N, C-alpha and C positions, 0 to 999 in steps of 0.2 A: 669131819672125820674122813680119813683116807681108808678105803675099802679095798683097793688094789692099785697095783702099778703095772705098766707094761712098756717094753721098748722092743723096737724092731730096727734093724738096719738091712738094706738089700742093695746089691750091685743094679745100676740102672740098666746095664747092659743085659741082665738076665731078664729083666722085665721087656725090654725092647725086643729081644729075641723071642719071648713068648708072644708078643703081638705080632711079629713077622711070621711066625709059625702058625699061629691059630687065629689071627686077625680079630674080627668083631666078635667071634665066638670066645675068645679070652676076655676081651673087654667088657662083654655083656654078663660074663660069669663073675667077674671081680667088681665092676663098677656099675652104678646106677646111670640112667641116661643123662642126667644133668652133670654128674662128674665127667662122663665121656666127653660131653660138649664143653666142659670147662678145658679138659686136657687138650683136646684137639683145637682149641682156640689160639694155642700157643705155637710158635714155629717149631719147637721141639718138645712135643708132648711127653716123651719118655721119662724125663725127670719128674713130671707131675703125676703121671701114671705111677710110677714107683713110689712116690710120696704117700698116694692113697693107699697103695697095697701095704706099705709099711704101717700107716695108721691104722689099718683094719686088723693086722696082725696084732698091734700094740694093744688095741682095744680088747681083742679077744683074750690078750694075756692078762690084762687088768682085770678082766672078769674071771679069770682062772679057768677058762674053757677051751682055749684055742678056737680054731676054725673048724667045725664040724657040725654035728646033730644039734647041738645047743645054741649055736650062734654061726649064721652063715655070712658070706661075702655081702649078700643083698639086704642083710638086716642092719647094716651100718652104712651111713653116708656122711661124708665129708663135705661140708658147704663153707662158704667164705662170707664173711661180714663185708660190708662196704670198705672198711679200713683194711681189708685183706686178711684179718685174722680167721684161721679155720676154726670151725666148731662142728659138733657131732650131732647128727640126728638119728635116732635109733627107730627101727621099723621092725614089724612082726616079732620074732623071737628076741630080737635086741630089746624092744620095749618091754616084753614080758620079763627078760632077765633083770632089766633095770628095777622093775617093780619088786620081783621077788628078792633080789638083793638089799632092797630098801635104799638104793642109790638115788641121789638127787641131780647129779651132774657128771659129765665125762669131760675132762679137760683134755685138750690135744695139742701137741706141738709138733710141726713138721720142718723138716730141713732137707734141702738137697743140693748136690753140686752136680757136676756133668757125670761123674763116676758112681755117686752113691746117694741113696736117700734114706732117711731116718726119721722115726716118730716116736713120741714119748706120750703115754695115756696114763691118766690118773682118774680113778673111779672114786667119785666122792659121795658120802652118805650123810645122813642126819646124825648128829650127836645122840649118843643113848640117853 
């Protein structure tokens, strides 16, 4: 059963600009250490950072909370399977929110180009 959906799109240049202005402080606010390492492993980390930013926004929309007191940047992590498929790991408030909503899985899909990054999240729950 689908409990919520979320979508987000962002311009890569906007994220790259934030990284250039605020550096590691911005990255550490939005991403977890393994996410930062993954993004930095690419010659052009900007699209990968932007995709994770969009993913976390989409997840927060699927929960219906947005980013804020109920769900923070550090409560969500985007990982990759060996196949390259992204998946979501929730920490802290994210895990608590998942349980409170009766959700069993967060599906995520990411896409990016040189100029834009997008993500779609689907919050799945058990059938009533």
